[in-house]
C-alpha positions in Angstrom: -43.5 -125.8 -54.4 -42.2 -123.6 -51.5 -40.9 -126.7 -49.8 -39.0 -127.6 -53.0 -37.5 -124.2 -53.2 -36.4 -124.3 -49.5 -34.8 -127.7 -50.2 -32.8 -126.4 -53.1 -31.7 -123.3 -51.1 -30.6 -125.5 -48.2 -28.7 -127.8 -50.5 -26.9 -124.8 -52.1 -25.9 -123.4 -48.8 -24.5 -126.8 -47.7 -22.6 -127.2 -50.9 -21.1 -123.7 -50.6 -20.1 -124.4 -47.0 -18.5 -127.7 -48.0 -16.6 -125.9 -50.9 -15.5 -123.2 -48.5 -14.3 -125.7 -46.0 -12.4 -127.6 -48.7 -11.0 -124.3 -50.0 -9.8 -123.2 -46.5 -8.1 -126.6 -46.1 -6.2 -126.2 -49.3 -2.6 -125.1 -48.9 -0.6 -122.3 -50.3 3.2 -122.3 -49.6 2.6 -125.2 -47.2 0.1 -123.2 -45.1 -3.7 -123.7 -45.2 -5.7 -120.8 -46.7 -7.4 -120.6 -43.3 -4.0 -119.7 -41.7 -3.3 -117.1 -44.4 -6.7 -115.5 -43.7 -6.0 -115.4 -40.0 -2.6 -113.9 -40.7 -4.2 -111.2 -42.9 -6.8 -110.5 -40.2 -4.0 -110.0 -37.7 -2.3 -107.6 -40.0 -5.5 -105.7 -40.6 -6.2 -105.5 -36.9 -2.7 -104.1 -36.3 -3.3 -101.5 -39.0 -6.7 -100.6 -37.4 -5.0 -100.3 -34.0 -2.3 -98.1 -35.5 -4.8 -95.8 -37.0 -6.7 -95.8 -33.7 -3.6 -94.8 -31.8 -3.0 -92.0 -34.4 -6.6 -90.7 -33.9 -6.4 -90.9 -30.1 -3.2 -88.9 -30.1 -4.6 -86.3 -32.4 -7.9 -85.9 -30.6 -7.0 -86.3 -27.0 -3.3 -86.5 -26.1 -2.4 -83.3 -28.1 -5.2 -81.4 -26.4 -3.8 -82.3 -23.0 -0.2 -81.3 -24.0 -1.4 -78.0 -25.4 -2.6 -77.0 -21.9 0.9 -77.3 -20.4 3.3 -74.4 -20.1 6.1 -76.1 -21.9 6.3 -77.0 -25.6 8.5 -80.0 -25.1 5.7 -82.4 -24.5 3.9 -81.1 -27.7 7.1 -81.7 -29.7 7.7 -85.2 -28.1 4.1 -86.3 -29.0 4.5 -84.9 -32.5 7.8 -86.7 -32.9 6.8 -90.2 -31.6 3.4 -90.2 -33.3 4.4 -91.6 -36.7 7.0 -94.0 -35.3 4.5 -95.4 -32.9 2.0 -95.9 -35.7 4.6 -97.7 -37.8 5.6 -99.8 -34.9 2.1 -101.0 -34.3 1.6 -101.9 -38.0 5.0 -103.6 -38.0 4.2 -105.6 -34.9 1.0 -106.8 -36.5 2.8 -107.9 -39.7 5.4 -109.7 -37.6 2.7 -111.6 -35.6 0.8 -112.4 -38.7 3.8 -113.8 -40.6 4.9 -115.7 -37.5 1.5 -117.3 -37.3 2.4 -119.1 -40.6 4.7 -122.0 -40.8 7.6 -121.8 -43.3 9.7 -124.5 -41.8 9.4 -126.5 -45.0 11.5 -123.9 -46.8 14.4 -124.1 -44.5 15.6 -120.8 -43.0 12.6 -118.6 -44.1 11.4 -118.2 -40.6 14.8 -117.1 -39.5 15.0 -114.7 -42.4 11.6 -113.2 -41.6 12.7 -112.7 -37.9 16.0 -111.1 -39.0 14.2 -108.8 -41.5 11.8 -107.6 -38.8 14.7 -107.1 -36.4 16.4 -104.9 -38.9 13.2 -102.9 -39.4 12.7 -102.5 -35.6 16.3 -101.3 -35.2 16.0 -98.7 -38.0 12.6 -97.7 -36.5 14.3 -97.1 -33.2 17.0 -95.0 -34.8 14.3 -92.9 -36.6 12.5 -92.4 -33.2 15.8 -91.4 -31.5 16.6 -88.9 -34.2 13.1 -87.3 -34.0 13.3 -87.1 -30.2 16.8 -85.5 -30.5 15.3 -82.9 -32.9 12.5 -82.2 -30.4 14.9 -81.6 -27.5 17.3 -79.5 -29.7 14.5 -77.3 -31.0 13.1 -76.8 -27.5 16.2 -76.0 -25.6 19.3 -75.4 -27.8 17.8 -73.3 -30.6 16.0 -70.8 -28.4 19.1 -70.5 -26.2 21.3 -69.7 -29.2 18.8 -67.3 -30.9 19.9 -64.3 -28.8 23.6 -65.0 -29.4 25.5 -62.1 -31.1 27.8 -64.5 -33.0 27.1 -66.6 -36.0 28.9 -69.5 -34.5 25.6 -71.0 -33.2 24.1 -70.8 -36.7 27.0 -73.1 -37.9 27.3 -75.2 -34.8 23.7 -76.2 -34.2 23.2 -77.8 -37.7 26.6 -79.5 -37.4 25.7 -81.0 -34.1 22.3 -82.0 -35.4 23.7 -83.7 -38.5 26.6 -85.2 -36.5 24.4 -86.9 -33.8 22.0 -88.2 -36.4 24.8 -89.6 -38.5 26.2 -91.4 -35.5 22.8 -92.8 -34.5 22.2 -94.1 -38.1 25.7 -95.6 -38.3 25.2 -97.5 -35.0 21.7 -98.5 -36.0 23.0 -99.8 -39.4 25.7 -101.9 -37.7 23.2 -103.3 -35.2 20.8 -104.1 -38.0 23.5 -105.9 -40.0 24.4 -107.9 -36.9 20.7 -108.8 -36.3 20.5 -109.9 -40.0 23.3 -112.3 -39.4 26.2 -110.5 -41.1 29.7 -110.6 -39.6 30.2 -107.0 -38.6 33.8 -107.6 -37.5 35.1 -106.6 -40.9 32.8 -103.6 -41.1 34.0 -102.3 -37.6 37.6 -102.8 -38.6 37.0 -100.9 -41.8 35.3 -98.1 -40.0 38.1 -97.9 -37.5 40.7 -97.6 -40.2 38.7 -95.0 -42.0 38.1 -93.1 -38.8 41.8 -93.0 -38.0 42.7 -91.8 -41.5 40.0 -89.1 -41.4 41.2 -88.0 -37.9 44.8 -87.7 -39.1 43.8 -85.8 -42.3 41.5 -83.4 -40.5 43.5 -83.1 -37.3 44.0 -79.3 -37.6 40.4 -78.7 -38.7 39.0 -80.7 -35.9 41.2 -78.9 -33.4 39.9 -75.6 -34.7 36.3 -76.8 -34.5 36.8 -77.9 -30.9 38.5 -74.6 -30.2 35.5 -72.8 -31.6 33.2 -74.9 -29.5 35.2 -74.0 -26.4 35.1 -70.3 -27.2 31.3 -70.5 -27.7 30.7 -72.4 -24.5 33.2 -70.5 -22.2 32.6 -67.1 -23.8 35.9 -65.5 -22.9 35.0 -62.7 -25.3 32.3 -61.5 -27.6 31.9 -59.5 -30.8 33.4 -56.0 -30.6 35.4 -56.9 -27.5 39.0 -55.7 -27.5 41.3 -58.6 -26.7 45.0 -59.4 -26.6 45.9 -62.8 -27.8 48.8 -64.5 -29.7 50.7 -61.2 -29.8 47.8 -59.2 -31.4 45.7 -56.5 -29.8 42.4 -55.6 -31.5 38.6 -55.7 -31.6 36.8 -59.0 -32.4 34.9 -58.7 -35.7 33.9 -62.3 -36.3 33.8 -65.6 -34.4 33.7 -68.5 -36.7 33.8 -72.3 -36.4 37.4 -72.6 -37.4 38.9 -69.1 -36.7 38.4 -65.7 -35.1 39.1 -62.4 -36.8 40.4 -59.3 -35.1 40.9 -55.7 -36.3 44.1 -54.5 -34.7 44.5 -51.0 -33.4 46.3 -50.0 -36.6 43.4 -51.3 -38.8 44.8 -54.6 -39.9 42.6 -57.7 -40.2 44.1 -60.7 -38.5 42.6 -64.3 -38.6 43.6 -66.5 -35.7 42.8 -70.3 -35.6 40.5 -71.1 -32.8 42.8 -73.9 -31.6 45.5 -71.4 -30.9 43.1 -69.1 -29.0 41.8 -72.0 -26.9 45.3 -73.1 -26.0 46.7 -69.7 -25.0 45.9 -66.9 -22.5 43.4 -64.3 -23.7 43.2 -60.9 -22.1 39.8 -59.3 -22.6 40.5 -55.6 -22.3 36.8 -54.7 -22.7 35.8 -56.8 -19.7 38.0 -54.7 -17.4 35.9 -52.6 -15.0 38.1 -49.7 -15.9 41.3 -49.1 -17.8 44.3 -47.9 -15.8 46.7 -45.5 -17.5 50.0 -44.4 -16.0 51.4 -41.3 -17.5 54.9 -40.1 -16.6 55.6 -36.5 -17.4 59.2 -35.3 -17.3 59.6 -31.6 -16.4 62.9 -29.8 -17.0 65.3 -29.2 -14.2 64.8 -25.4 -14.4 61.3 -25.8 -12.9 60.9 -24.6 -9.4 58.6 -25.8 -6.6 55.8 -23.5 -7.6 55.8 -24.6 -11.2 55.8 -28.3 -10.2 52.8 -27.7 -7.9 51.1 -25.8 -10.7 51.7 -28.7 -13.1 50.0 -31.1 -10.6 47.1 -28.7 -10.3 46.7 -28.4 -14.0 46.5 -32.2 -14.3 43.7 -32.3 -11.7 41.8 -29.6 -13.6 42.2 -31.5 -16.9 40.9 -34.7 -15.2 37.9 -32.7 -13.8 37.1 -31.5 -17.3 36.9 -35.2 -18.5 35.2 -36.6 -15.4 32.5 -38.3 -17.5 35.1 -40.7 -18.9 37.3 -41.0 -15.8 36.9 -42.6 -12.4 37.3 -40.4 -9.3 40.2 -42.2 -7.8 43.0 -40.7 -9.8 46.6 -40.0 -8.5 48.9 -37.1 -9.2 52.3 -36.6 -7.6 56.0 -35.6 -7.9 57.6 -39.0 -7.6 61.1 -39.0 -8.8 64.2 -37.0 -9.6 65.1 -38.6 -12.9 68.4 -38.6 -14.6 67.2 -36.1 -17.1 63.9 -34.8 -15.8 61.7 -34.1 -12.8 59.1 -36.8 -13.0 55.5 -36.1 -12.3 53.2 -39.1 -12.4 49.6 -39.0 -13.5 47.5 -42.2 -12.8 43.9 -42.3 -14.0 41.3 -44.9 -14.9 39.1 -44.7 -17.9 35.5 -45.9 -17.1 34.2 -49.0 -18.9 32.3 -48.2 -22.0 34.3 -45.1 -22.8 36.5 -44.8 -25.8 39.9 -45.7 -24.4 42.1 -44.4 -27.2 39.9 -41.3 -27.7 40.0 -40.4 -24.0 43.8 -40.8 -23.9 44.2 -38.7 -27.0 41.9 -35.9 -25.5 43.8 -35.9 -22.2 47.2 -35.8 -23.9 46.3 -32.9 -26.2 44.8 -31.0 -23.2 48.0 -31.6 -21.2 50.2 -30.2 -24.1 48.0 -27.2 -24.5 47.6 -26.3 -20.8 51.3 -26.9 -20.1 52.3 -24.6 -23.0 49.8 -21.9 -21.7 51.2 -22.2 -18.2 54.8 -22.1 -19.3 55.5 -25.6 -18.0 58.3 -27.1 -20.1 58.5 -30.8 -20.8 62.0 -32.3 -20.9 63.3 -33.4 -24.3 66.2 -35.8 -25.0 68.8 -36.9 -22.6 69.8 -33.4 -21.5 66.6 -32.8 -19.6 66.6 -29.2 -20.9 63.4 -27.6 -22.2 62.9 -27.2 -25.9 63.1 -23.4 -25.5 66.6 -23.6 -23.8 67.8 -26.1 -26.4 66.8 -23.8 -29.3 68.5 -20.8 -27.6 71.7 -22.8 -27.1 71.6 -23.9 -30.8 71.2 -20.3 -32.0 74.2 -19.2 -29.8 76.4 -22.0 -31.1 75.6 -21.0 -34.7 76.6 -17.4 -34.1 
């Protein structure tokens, strides 16, 4: 009885083996089932390899990069991890399908190769965009974080989107070419569209490039007093298309960045000191003693404001004018001081001290003091 059972079992195994061999020899889409199984095994192996690569990066490579002083390698590993896994799986699928023979269907093999060429091109574009993000986040974003303008907050996203858009456009054109499409018409259409866009947005593009120039060259910053395009004022905002100034009389002026980048800009705030030349005309009835006293008073006033002035000031009697005896007062306001406030304080002090000392300032073309003019007017009225 055991021998009979063994015989039946052996016979079943042989029958099953024969059926399996017959099944494997059967064809599906002009390819034996055996070849389909091998192709499937190749795909599964590629998926296992891809998962292994992912695991190896997570468990080992990332630990090594965490020990380095820079974060760039961490970002690069994080950015290439997923594309690398997809590339491994894609390679397995391509090898598996190429193991099969679709020559009976005329052009299917070529279509499969073109399809995978398109996927590889798009995968490369995805990888480039992720690498660009990593480099931008590591170098550009930290560099711009300390900027006092909001131009970087506008510029960085535009650069990010612009570069990615260009990469995807180029990748799409290459993918279409790999797929067998005639891209001549597409390139011609893109050229015409680009020219039309450039003409329509010429001024805006010029302003954007001007803003980029301002941001990179840094001829001025926020709150700097500048003179540009006939305006004199403090910078209140630096935008992508324009820059705003608050003039000395309180007006808000918006100047296109293209105009600023194409003209001379005087940054008053960057001067080490602000030189002021003040000509004081004394009346011709002043004698030598009073002129000397006027120069002494100017030195005394400067000494009272020494925190806002540099030491190298000049005072002198420099000219016999047509209508006044000219005393020149040259001083320099230190950087960081309130220029207009310092000038105002000095001028008010000069008026007060000269009045207290009896030093008359000439008025009008006559060169006579105000007191003499008032006396002559009263005499003429009587």
